[in-house]
N, C-alpha and C positions, 0 to 999 in steps of 0.2 A: 736125912737121905738114906739111912740104914733101912727104913721101912720100904722105901721105894725100891731099893736094891733087892730086898727079899721078894717083893711082888714081881719084879722082873725075873728073878730066878724061878719063881713059881710058874712063869710062862705068860705073864701079862705084858703086852707091848707097852712101852713107855707112853705112846700116844693115847692108848686106852686109859691108862692111869690118869693122864692129864684130863681127858674128857670126863672121867668119873669124878675127879675133884671139882671140875667146873659145874657138873650136875649137882653135886652135893652142896656147893656154895649157893646155888640159886633155889634149891628146894627148901621149903619152910621146915619140914620135919627133919631131914638129914642134916641141915646146916646147924641144928641145935644138938644133934645126937652124935655126929661124927666130927670131933674137934681136932683130930690129928690123923695123919696118914697111917700111923701105927694101928688105929682102930680097924682099918680095912683088913688087917691080918687076922683079926679075931673072928670068932664064929658067934652067931646069934644063938638063942636058946634052942633052936631046932637043929643046931650043928652045921648050919650053912654059913660059909664065910661071908662077911659083909660085902666084900668085893663082888662076889657072885650075885648077891641081892641087888646091889647098886647097878650092875651091868644089866640084869634082867629088867629092872625098872626103867633104865635108860632106853632099852629096846621097846618097852611098852608105852613110853612117854608120848603124850599127844598134847602139844602146846595149845593153850586156849588163846584164840585171837579175838580181841575185843573189837566191837564195831565202833567206828568213829563217827 
């Protein structure tokens, strides 16, 4: 919970953190690369926090609806 507390202190609402974790869990790439909440506190090689990257991808996410 320490990582969640740090994210909240950085200004991320708890509900947004929960949504990000749900998004990570269902995403094929992120579910293999972000294995703990602590990773969201880190920055990628471009210096962008993973939390920011995830939020942006959530905004751009377009679910694919399969025809039945």
